[in-house]
C-alpha positions in Angstrom: 0.1 0.3 0.1 1.8 3.2 -1.3 1.3 6.5 0.0 -1.1 7.0 -3.2 -3.4 4.6 -1.7 -3.8 6.4 1.5 -7.6 8.1 1.2 -7.9 11.9 1.8 -6.0 14.3 3.9 -3.3 14.3 0.6 -2.0 17.7 1.5 -1.1 16.3 5.0 0.5 13.3 3.6 2.4 15.4 0.9 3.7 17.6 3.4 5.1 15.1 5.8 6.8 13.3 2.7 8.5 16.5 1.8 10.0 16.8 5.0 11.4 13.6 4.6 12.5 14.3 1.2 14.5 17.7 2.9 15.8 15.6 5.8 13.8 17.8 8.2 11.4 15.6 9.7 10.8 16.0 13.4 11.8 13.6 16.0 8.1 13.6 17.8 5.3 13.8 15.9 1.6 14.0 17.2 -0.8 12.6 14.8 -4.4 13.7 15.8 -7.6 12.9 14.4 -10.8 10.9 15.1 -10.7 6.9 15.3 -10.4 5.4 12.0 -8.9 8.4 10.3 -5.5 6.8 9.5 -3.1 7.9 12.1 -1.7 4.3 12.6 -1.6 3.6 8.8 0.1 6.8 8.3 2.7 6.3 11.0 3.4 2.9 9.6 3.7 4.2 6.1 6.4 7.0 7.3 8.4 4.5 9.2 8.5 2.1 6.0 9.5 5.2 4.0 12.3 6.1 6.8 13.5 2.6 6.7 13.1 1.2 2.9 16.0 -0.5 1.7 15.0 0.0 -2.2 13.3 3.5 -1.9 11.0 5.1 -4.7 9.7 8.4 -5.6 6.3 9.1 -6.6 4.9 12.7 -7.6 8.3 13.8 -6.8 8.1 12.9 -3.0 9.7 9.7 -1.0 7.9 6.7 -1.2 8.3 2.9 -0.2 9.0 -0.2 -2.2 7.0 -2.2 -0.1 8.9 -5.6 -0.9 12.2 -5.2 0.8 12.7 -7.0 4.0 12.1 -4.0 6.4 9.3 -2.7 4.5 8.1 -6.5 5.0 8.5 -6.8 8.7 7.2 -3.5 9.3 3.8 -4.2 7.4 3.4 -7.4 9.5 2.1 -4.9 12.2 -0.6 -3.2 10.1 -3.2 -5.4 11.6 -2.9 -4.0 15.0 -6.0 -5.5 16.7 -4.6 -8.8 15.9 -1.1 -8.4 17.0 -2.3 -6.8 20.1 -4.7 -10.0 20.6 -1.6 -12.1 20.2 0.3 -10.0 22.7 -2.4 -10.4 25.1 -2.5 -14.5 24.8 1.0 -14.3 25.2 1.0 -12.6 28.5 -1.9 -14.7 29.7 0.2 -17.7 29.1 2.8 -16.6 31.5 3.2 -17.6 35.1 1.1 -15.2 37.4 4.2 -13.7 38.7 5.7 -13.0 35.4 2.1 -11.9 34.0 2.5 -8.7 36.7 6.1 -7.6 35.3 5.3 -7.8 31.6 3.9 -4.9 29.3 2.2 -5.4 26.0 4.2 -4.4 22.9 4.1 -4.9 19.1 7.0 -5.4 17.5 7.5 -7.1 13.8 10.8 -5.1 13.2 13.9 -5.0 15.6 13.8 -1.0 15.2 10.2 -0.5 15.0 8.3 -0.5 18.7 4.5 -0.3 18.9 3.3 0.8 22.1 -0.6 -0.1 22.5 -2.3 0.9 25.9 -1.6 -1.9 28.5 -5.1 -3.7 29.9 -7.0 -3.6 32.1 -6.8 -0.1 32.7 -5.9 0.6 28.9 -3.2 3.5 29.5 0.5 3.3 28.6 2.3 2.5 31.8 5.7 3.5 33.2 7.3 0.2 32.3 6.5 0.5 28.6 8.1 4.2 28.7 10.9 2.7 30.5 11.4 0.4 27.4 11.8 3.1 25.1 14.0 4.8 27.0 16.1 1.7 27.5 16.3 1.3 23.6 15.9 4.7 22.1 19.6 5.9 22.6 21.2 2.8 20.7 21.4 3.1 17.1 19.1 1.0 14.8 20.7 -2.6 13.8 18.8 -3.2 10.8 17.1 0.1 9.9 18.3 3.8 9.2 15.8 5.1 11.8 14.6 3.7 15.2 10.7 4.3 15.2 8.3 4.3 18.3 4.1 4.3 17.9 2.3 5.4 20.6 -1.2 4.1 19.8 -2.8 5.8 22.4 -2.6 9.1 24.5 -4.2 7.7 27.7 -0.6 7.9 29.6 -0.2 7.1 33.2 1.0 10.3 34.9 4.4 9.1 35.7 4.8 7.5 32.3 3.9 10.7 30.9 6.6 12.9 33.0 9.1 10.3 31.8 8.5 10.0 28.0 9.2 14.2 28.3 12.4 13.4 29.3 13.0 11.7 26.2 11.6 14.5 24.1 13.6 17.3 25.4 17.1 15.5 24.0 16.2 12.6 21.7 18.8 11.2 19.6 18.9 12.2 15.7 18.3 8.6 14.5 14.9 8.0 16.5 11.3 8.9 15.9 8.6 9.0 18.1 5.0 9.5 17.1 2.3 10.0 19.2 -1.6 9.1 18.5 -4.2 10.9 19.8 -8.1 11.4 19.2 -7.5 14.6 21.3 -4.7 16.6 21.6 -5.5 18.0 25.0 -5.2 14.7 26.4 -1.3 15.0 26.3 0.7 17.0 28.8 1.2 20.6 27.4 4.9 20.2 27.9 4.4 17.1 25.3 2.5 19.1 23.1 5.1 21.8 22.9 8.2 19.5 22.3 6.3 17.9 19.4 5.0 18.8 15.8 1.2 18.2 15.6 -0.6 17.1 12.7 -3.8 17.0 12.5 -5.9 14.6 9.7 -9.4 16.1 9.3 -12.9 14.5 9.2 -13.5 13.9 5.7 -17.3 14.9 4.3 -20.0 12.4 4.3 -20.5 12.7 0.6 -16.5 11.8 -0.1 -17.1 9.1 2.2 -20.1 7.6 0.3 -18.3 7.6 -2.9 -15.1 5.8 -1.4 -17.8 3.2 0.0 -19.5 2.7 -3.2 -16.0 2.0 -5.0 -14.8 -0.2 -2.2 -18.1 -1.7 -0.7 -20.0 -2.4 -3.8 -21.9 -5.2 -1.8 -23.6 -2.6 0.3 -26.8 -0.9 -0.4 -27.0 2.8 -0.7 -28.9 2.9 2.5 -26.0 1.0 4.4 -23.3 3.4 2.8 -25.4 6.6 3.9 -25.4 5.1 7.4 -21.9 3.9 7.8 -20.7 7.3 6.0 -22.7 9.5 8.8 -21.5 7.2 11.7 -17.8 7.4 10.8 -17.4 10.6 12.0 -15.5 11.5 8.9 -12.9 8.8 9.1 -12.5 6.8 6.2 -11.5 3.3 8.3 -14.2 3.2 10.7 -16.4 3.6 7.4 -14.7 1.0 5.6 -15.1 -1.5 8.6 -18.2 -0.6 9.7 -20.3 -3.7 11.0 -23.7 -2.9 10.7 -25.2 -6.0 12.6 -22.8 -5.4 15.8 -23.9 -1.7 15.3 -27.7 -2.0 15.3 -27.3 -4.7 18.4 -25.3 -2.1 20.2 -27.9 0.5 19.3 -31.0 -1.4 20.5 -29.4 -1.7 23.9 -28.5 2.1 24.1 -32.3 2.9 22.8 -33.6 0.3 25.8 -31.2 2.4 28.2 -32.6 5.8 27.0 -36.4 4.7 26.8 -36.1 2.9 30.1 -34.9 6.2 31.9 -37.5 8.5 29.9 -40.5 6.7 29.4 -41.2 3.3 31.1 -39.7 3.6 34.5 -40.0 -0.4 34.3 -35.9 -1.5 34.2 -36.5 -5.3 34.1 -35.9 -5.2 30.3 -32.9 -3.2 31.1 -31.3 -5.7 33.8 -31.6 -8.2 31.2 -29.2 -6.5 29.0 -27.1 -5.1 31.3 -26.0 -8.4 32.5 -24.5 -9.4 29.4 -22.0 -7.0 29.8 -19.3 -9.0 31.5 -15.4 -8.6 32.5 -12.9 -9.6 29.8 -11.3 -8.2 26.8 -14.8 -8.9 25.0 -16.8 -7.3 27.4 -14.6 -3.9 27.6 -15.4 -3.8 23.7 -19.0 -4.4 23.6 -19.3 -1.5 26.6 -17.1 0.5 24.2 -19.4 0.2 21.7 -22.3 0.9 23.7 -21.3 4.1 25.0 -20.3 5.1 21.8 -23.7 4.5 20.4 -25.0 6.3 23.2 -23.2 9.2 22.5 -24.4 8.9 19.0 -27.9 9.2 19.6 -27.5 11.9 22.2 -25.7 14.0 19.6 -28.9 13.4 17.4 -31.0 14.4 19.9 -29.6 17.7 20.3 -29.6 18.3 16.4 -33.4 17.7 16.3 -33.9 20.1 19.5 -32.0 22.8 17.8 -34.0 22.1 14.7 -31.2 20.9 12.4 -32.5 17.3 11.3 -30.2 17.2 8.5 -27.3 16.7 10.7 -28.6 13.6 12.4 -26.3 10.5 11.8 -29.0 7.4 12.8 -30.8 8.5 9.8 -32.7 5.1 9.6 -34.3 5.6 12.9 -35.2 9.1 12.4 -38.8 8.6 13.5 -38.0 6.9 16.9 -35.4 9.8 17.8 -38.1 12.2 17.1 -40.4 10.5 19.7 -37.4 10.6 22.1 -36.5 14.4 21.3 -39.9 15.1 22.7 -38.8 14.0 26.0 -35.9 15.9 26.4 -34.0 19.2 26.7 -30.7 20.3 26.3 -29.8 20.1 29.9 -31.2 16.7 30.0 -28.7 15.8 27.1 -26.0 17.5 28.6 -26.3 15.7 32.1 -26.9 12.4 30.0 -23.5 13.2 28.0 -21.7 13.7 31.6 -23.2 10.6 33.3 -22.0 8.3 30.3 -18.4 10.0 30.7 -18.5 8.8 34.7 -19.1 5.1 33.2 -16.0 5.2 31.1 -13.8 6.9 33.9 -15.1 3.8 35.9 -13.9 1.3 33.4 -10.6 2.5 33.9 -10.8 1.7 37.5 -12.4 -1.7 36.6 -15.8 -1.1 38.3 -18.6 -3.8 37.7 -19.8 -2.8 34.1 -23.5 -4.3 34.5 -23.9 -2.4 37.9 -22.1 0.7 36.1 -24.8 0.4 33.3 -27.9 0.1 35.7 -26.8 3.2 37.6 -26.8 5.1 34.3 -30.1 4.5 33.5 -30.8 5.6 36.9 -29.2 8.6 37.1 -30.7 9.5 33.5 -34.2 9.2 34.7 -36.1 12.5 34.6 
């Protein structure tokens, strides 16, 4: 996959490639953008371009061959979810005493290290940053440049402060990428020592055109729904799982209806009992909370008289009925309550009880 196949934000991509061409690429780069906007894909592409053994040019800018040993090994990290799952499984197979001291990394090339958030808190931890500190000042063994990719901006405080020390005096042969959906989550001192590059959200029409070409088996209705729910992120649109989303949305609607209308929580309790511990349960509740946010945003659009902006266009009539029962103050309070559940997840609070408490807190 050469740079030409990176969809959208071509001006940003070419600016970064031009920095490579001129030899002025910064030692630390913050890639910001919504989930699915291509931050991780772009970071790996740049890692390949920095370390390709048979570099090429396209449109007068650096590119990578995709076939040399460096390109091939770096590309093995492209499926981050699969590599992350493998790392989690490998740690689970360790002795209990070793598990506690083992942190997660993804490394398919000896000089390119991917640092994902470490479960169960899903945060970048001190031991992960310590690994970076221990290796970053050694010259690369098989590549031209050492590359470190932090895939999330949720740092434990001690870890963030330690990384800051590296950014103050980075070696000239290493590049650090910090990926984030919100630059405000990073310490101001980290931001000040990095170049911030933002990937903008793509227009709905542009995403629908992309889906028409790459997902021809989808109906126009499915493409429209995926494009609106993607929040301008092409990766999220292309990977849209309609059955999983509609299942999460049914649960989200049950929670909102239970709070606003019925007062009967029996159906709610049946649903929340299915949100168990473990990685699968975490993914399930993350999808649910994201879906609730989506519905709350649509209710805001309806209450503000701008129905053309709603994303869940296939259930507009049901949303209109819900909108009659809420005002802006309730929507704002509901968003705050959902944020509390997210914070509780990081503290490993029982998920089913957290959702029960959410529904109760939302009652008018």
